[in-house]
Every structure is written in structure tokens, then in C-alpha cells.
N, C-alpha and C positions, 0 to 999 in steps of 0.2 A: 505494500499499501503507501503511497505517497507521500511522503512528509508533509504535503502543503495542505490533504487531504484529513489528516490524524490532529493541525493545527487548526483547521476551521472546523472540526467535530468536538474538540476541546472547548473553545471558545463557544460555539451555540451552547454546548449542555453547561457552559457557566454562566450564560446569560439565561437559559431557560430557568436553572436554578435561582441564580436573582430575580425572576417574576416569582417564581414560588414561593420565596422570601419574602418578595413584598406582600405577595395576596397573603400570606399567614399574617405577617405585619398588623396587615388592614385588619384580618379577622380577628387577630387580636385586640387592636384598637377600639372595635366595632363592640366586641363583650365587653369590654371592662366600659367604655360608655353605655352600655344598655342596662350594663347591672348598677352604674356607680349614679350615676346623672340622677339626682333628686329631679329637678324640674320636668327634663325631656320623657326620657321614658318609665321614671319609674312607678307613677300613675296604673302605666299601660301593666307593666310587672308586676306590683302590687296586687291585679284584681285576679292575675290568671297565673296561676302555679307555671306550665307550663312554658310562659314564657318567659319568667325565671331560671328555669333550668336550661330553657335551648340559650339564655344569656351562657351561662358557664359551660355551657356545649360547644359555643361559640369561641369562646376564650380558650378552651382546651384545644380545638381542634385546629386555634389560629398559633396558638405555642407549638403542638406538633409542627404544622407545617413551616412555620419558622424557623427551626432547628434541623428540619428537613433540608430545608433549603440550603439554610448554611454549611453544614455537611455535605452537601453535593455540590457546594463554591468551590470547598475545601477540596475535594476528591477531585474535581474537574482540573483544577488547578493546579493539584501534585501531581495528576494522574493516578492516584489510587481507588485500585477496584476496591478493599472492604468499604471506604467511606460512598463509594459510588455504589455498592449493591446495598449499602444499608438503607 
């Protein structure tokens, strides 16, 4: 396989993992906002327990995606197979 193809794939994987990291960070931020904001979502969340659980689920999924994206970025830059498989 030519070296240029491997370099292109490395940076494409890095960009994809940056997008996963950014999406996870946004989800975590939305989860924190829904769970904590007393004026905005708290009135809706207080009346429905499912929305409160959804806020914490959103936070957990966001943190997991952020961690996965970060490890993927590190794995892509270092060409570390275990990090990419994780």
C-alpha cells in the first residue's frame, strides 16, 4: 500500500474521531444543561421522571463518546492498534 494512502487514512480517521469527540462533548453539555438549569428545563424535568433519567443518560452517553473520540484521536495519530480497537 502506498505511503500516501496510509497517511490519508490516518488523517481521515483522526478527523472522524474529532467529530465523535465534539458530538460527545455537545451531548454531555446538553445533559448537564438539562439536569442542572433551574429556569429552563427543570420545570419540565421535575414533572416527568423519564426526562430526568433521560438527562442523566444523555450525560453518560456524551461522556462515553467523548472518551471514545479522544482515545480514537490518540490511536490514529500514534497508529496504535489497541487504542483504535477500543
